[in-house]
TORZA-539357 format. One record per residue (C-alpha): x, y, z. Coordinates in steps of 0.5 Angstrom, whole numbers, padded with zeros to 4 digits, always signed. Example, Ala and Ser with C-alpha at 12.3 -4.5 7.8 and 13.67 -1.06 7.14 Angstrom:
+0025-0009+0016 +0027-0002+0014 
***
This chain:
+0180-0055-0300 +0182-0058-0293 +0176-0060-0288 +0179-0055-0282 +0177-0049-0289 +0171-0053-0290 +0169-0052-0283 +0171-0045-0282 +0167-0044-0288 +0159-0041-0287 +0154-0045-0289 +0150-0043-0295 +0143-0044-0294 +0136-0042-0300 +0131-0039-0296 +0125-0040-0301 +0119-0035-0300 +0113-0037-0304 +0108-0031-0301 +0113-0025-0303 +0108-0020-0303 +0105-0020-0296 +0109-0019-0289 +0104-0023-0285 +0106-0028-0279 +0109-0034-0283 +0114-0029-0286 +0115-0024-0280 +0118-0031-0277 +0121-0033-0283 +0125-0026-0282 +0126-0027-0274 +0131-0032-0276 +0134-0031-0282 +0137-0023-0278 +0138-0027-0273 +0143-0033-0276 +0149-0034-0273 +0156-0032-0277 +0157-0039-0280 +0150-0038-0284 +0151-0034-0290 +0143-0034-0292 +0140-0032-0299 +0133-0031-0299 +0129-0032-0305 +0123-0030-0307 +0118-0030-0314 +0118-0023-0315 +0119-0016-0312 +0115-0013-0307 +0115-0012-0299 +0118-0019-0297 +0125-0016-0301 +0125-0009-0300 +0124-0011-0291 +0130-0017-0293 +0134-0012-0297 +0133-0006-0291 +0136-0011-0286 +0142-0013-0291 +0140-0020-0293 +0142-0022-0300 +0136-0023-0304 +0135-0026-0311 +0128-0026-0315 +0125-0032-0319 +0119-0031-0323 +0114-0036-0324 +0109-0037-0329 +0102-0038-0331 +0098-0041-0324 +0105-0042-0321 +0104-0035-0320 +0097-0035-0317 +0095-0035-0310 +0089-0037-0306 +0089-0044-0307 +0087-0043-0315 +0092-0048-0318 +0088-0054-0313 +0081-0053-0316 +0084-0053-0323 +0083-0060-0327 +0088-0065-0328 +0090-0063-0335 +0091-0055-0333 +0096-0058-0328 +0100-0063-0332 +0100-0056-0337 +0102-0052-0330 +0108-0057-0329 +0111-0058-0336 +0111-0051-0339 +0112-0047-0332 +0114-0051-0326 +0120-0055-0331 +0123-0049-0334 +0122-0045-0327 +0127-0052-0324 +0132-0052-0328 +0132-0044-0327 +0133-0045-0320 +0137-0051-0320 +0142-0047-0324 +0142-0040-0318 +0143-0046-0312 +0149-0048-0316 +0151-0042-0318 +0150-0039-0311 +0154-0044-0308 +0148-0046-0304 +0148-0053-0300 +0142-0053-0296 +0135-0051-0298 +0130-0048-0293 +0122-0048-0295 +0118-0043-0291 +0111-0047-0293 +0108-0052-0297 +0108-0049-0303 +0114-0047-0303 +0116-0054-0302 +0112-0054-0308 +0117-0049-0312 +0123-0052-0310 +0124-0058-0307 +0125-0061-0314 +0130-0057-0316 +0134-0058-0310 +0133-0065-0311 +0137-0064-0318 +0142-0061-0315 +0143-0066-0310 +0141-0061-0304 +0138-0063-0297 +0131-0059-0296 +0129-0057-0290 +0122-0055-0289 +0118-0050-0284 +0111-0052-0283 +0108-0046-0281 +0100-0049-0279 +0096-0055-0280 +0097-0059-0286 +0092-0055-0291 +0092-0061-0295 +0090-0068-0296 +0093-0075-0295 +0097-0074-0303 +0099-0067-0301 +0102-0070-0293 +0106-0075-0297 +0108-0070-0303 +0111-0065-0298 +0114-0071-0293 +0118-0074-0299 +0120-0067-0301 +0123-0065-0295 +0129-0068-0292 +0127-0065-0285 +0121-0062-0283 +0121-0056-0278 +0114-0055-0274 +0112-0049-0271 +0108-0054-0265 +0105-0061-0263 +0099-0059-0266 +0101-0057-0273 +0106-0063-0272 +0100-0068-0271 +0097-0066-0278 +0103-0069-0282 +0102-0076-0281 +0105-0082-0280 +0111-0080-0285 +0112-0073-0284 +0112-0073-0277 +0117-0079-0277 +0122-0073-0281 +0119-0068-0276 +0122-0063-0270 +0118-0058-0266 +0122-0051-0266 +0116-0046-0263 +0117-0040-0266 +0121-0034-0263 +0120-0026-0262 +0125-0021-0259 +0124-0015-0255 +0118-0011-0257 +0119-0004-0261 +0113+0000-0259 +0111+0005-0265 +0108+0012-0265 +0102+0013-0262 +0095+0012-0265 +0090+0018-0263 +0084+0016-0263 +0086+0010-0259 +0089+0014-0254 +0081+0018-0254 +0079+0013-0252 +0083+0010-0247 +0082+0016-0244 +0075+0017-0243 +0076+0010-0240 +0074+0005-0246 +0077-0001-0246 +0080-0004-0252 +0081-0010-0255 +0085-0011-0261 +0085-0017-0266 +0091-0018-0271 +0089-0022-0277 +0089-0022-0284 +0081-0022-0286 +0080-0029-0288 +0075-0034-0286 +0079-0038-0281 +0082-0032-0278 +0074-0033-0275 +0072-0025-0275 +0065-0027-0276 +0064-0030-0269 +0069-0024-0266 +0063-0020-0269 +0057-0024-0266 +0061-0025-0259 +0062-0017-0259 +0054-0017-0260 +0052-0021-0254 +0057-0016-0250 +0054-0010-0253 +0047-0013-0251 +0050-0014-0244 +0052-0007-0242 +0059-0005-0246 +0057-0002-0252 +0060+0004-0249 +0065+0002-0246 +0068-0003-0251 +0072-0002-0257 +0074-0008-0262 +0080-0005-0267 +0081-0011-0272 +0088-0010-0275 +0090-0014-0281 +0090-0014-0289 +0084-0015-0294 +0086-0021-0298 +0084-0021-0306 +0079-0027-0306 +0076-0026-0300 +0071-0021-0302 +0064-0025-0300 +0067-0026-0294 +0069-0018-0292 +0062-0016-0295 +0059-0021-0290 +0063-0018-0284 +0060-0011-0286 +0053-0014-0285 +0053-0017-0280 +0056-0011-0276 +0049-0007-0280 +0045-0013-0277 +0048-0012-0270 +0048-0005-0270 +0055-0006-0268 +0059+0001-0268 +0064+0000-0263 +0069-0004-0268 +0074-0002-0273 +0077-0004-0279 +0085-0001-0279 +0087-0005-0285 +0094-0007-0286 +0100-0003-0283 +0106-0003-0284 +0108-0002-0276 +0102-0007-0273 +0107-0006-0267 +0104+0001-0266 +0098-0001-0264 +0100-0006-0259 +0101-0002-0253 +0095+0002-0254 +0090-0004-0253 +0088-0008-0246 +0088-0014-0248 +0088-0018-0255 +0083-0023-0258 +0084-0028-0264 +0078-0033-0265 +0081-0037-0271 +0078-0044-0273 +0080-0051-0276 +0075-0053-0279 +0067-0050-0280 +0062-0049-0285 +0060-0042-0286 +0053-0040-0290 +0056-0034-0295 +0052-0031-0300 +0047-0037-0300 +0052-0042-0301 +0056-0046-0296 +0063-0044-0295 +0067-0050-0293 +0073-0046-0287 +0080-0049-0287 +0084-0047-0283 +0091-0047-0282 +0093-0044-0276 +0100-0047-0272 +0103-0042-0267 +0100-0035-0268 +0105-0030-0268 +0100-0025-0265 +0099-0029-0258 +0107-0028-0258 +0108-0022-0260 +0102-0019-0255 +0105-0024-0249 +0111-0019-0251 +0108-0014-0250 +0104-0016-0243 +0097-0016-0246 +0092-0022-0244 +0090-0025-0250 +0083-0030-0252 +0085-0035-0257 +0082-0041-0258 +0084-0048-0258 +0086-0051-0264 +0093-0052-0267 +0098-0049-0262 +0095-0044-0259 +0094-0049-0252 +0102-0048-0253 +0102-0041-0253 +0097-0039-0248 +0096-0043-0241 +0089-0042-0239 +0087-0038-0234 +0095-0036-0232 +0097-0032-0239 +0090-0031-0243 +0083-0036-0244 +0082-0040-0248 +0075-0041-0252 +0073-0047-0257 +0073-0045-0263 +0066-0043-0267 +0063-0041-0261 +0061-0034-0260 +0057-0035-0253 +0064-0038-0250 +0069-0032-0253 +0064-0027-0251 +0065-0029-0243 +0072-0030-0244 +0072-0023-0246 +0067-0022-0241 +0072-0024-0237 +0077-0019-0238 +0073-0013-0238 +0071-0014-0232 +0077-0014-0228 +0084-0010-0229 +0087-0014-0225 +0086-0020-0228 +0088-0017-0234 +0095-0015-0231 +0096-0021-0228 +0095-0025-0233 +0099-0020-0239 +0105-0020-0234 +0105-0028-0234 +0105-0028-0241 +0111-0023-0241 +0115-0027-0237 +0112-0034-0241 +0115-0032-0248 +0121-0029-0244 +0122-0036-0241 +0120-0041-0247 +0119-0037-0253 +0126-0033-0254 +0129-0031-0261 +0136-0035-0258 +0131-0042-0257 +0128-0041-0264 +0135-0039-0268 +0138-0045-0264 +0133-0050-0265 +0133-0049-0273 +0140-0049-0273 +0140-0055-0269 +0137-0058-0276 +0142-0055-0280 +0147-0057-0277 +0145-0065-0277 +0143-0063-0284 +0150-0060-0286 +0154-0066-0283 +0150-0072-0286 +0152-0069-0293 +0159-0068-0291 +0160-0075-0289 +0158-0077-0296 
***
């Protein structure tokens, strides 16, 4: 093949997704990237099982491959990390090694030239095969790195280049990872409002202010702090003038936390909060709320069922803030990870310290009391998204990384 023909051939990139059953924030951000790549890239999406993610990509006309994993490799919620060293060794030999060999064959058969992994779990699964096939690896760091020093070193060694979604996330990598990393903010396109939600429309027609919390119901998203903040607001007279709707799934493995939230609501007599559960189209909800709130935390201890739970977050650049601002909504967030890089405090939204329900209640009340402030912050947020967090800028930033690695490989 001539140099000109090689240059004209599309770059074949394998995108490895290790959480194939949920189209949550990280997966939606990857979908935004893959479906807006230039013609110079030919994507192949790899999932470890059929599910919501594979259906989404196929519906968009993107080629999908399914390569199952076995044993503890197919479990979630950090269960593999909590097993003994012997069990991890058995998993590596009995499941990771066969998966690695199958994936190496697929990489070669499909003509893959570059492997992209969407998180640390995908790096664990795919980097060994990419190394055996001598293909470069781009690792996307979607949030603050969730593991300790050894995990950070392994992640850094697995990747030729790391794309961090924020400076806050990048700083969690440690020196070795930071040397290989570049920050590329997630992007978002024009919002597409969904059909009206009757109960929300009825509330707003009665003059009730509606706040939306768009997040999976897991401890680090901080819904317990939101409930405590709502209890304070209700005590100040907002009970009949404010409604909160939480849009997000209830992931398995967090049942004790879900029960804890229900008990908190009962203890505080809260009847103006609704858990709407998972929604295939959350965009139907954004136009029908007046503001959004995400009370995420990075690290705290939570008393749960008579025991102390250590909560460690992996927030990086919450997609819900981008989505809300793209709809012209003011946001209330916490000062963690990349949130201050998204939300200009006092200009496009309000930020509170993490784990502080009193401060969260105060920030919410500022917006509740002033429709003018909500309108001003919402308009500024919409302009900020268009200026800094467009899909075009997101794709261009990642393409710079792809092109540099592909060029270096071609030169060798």
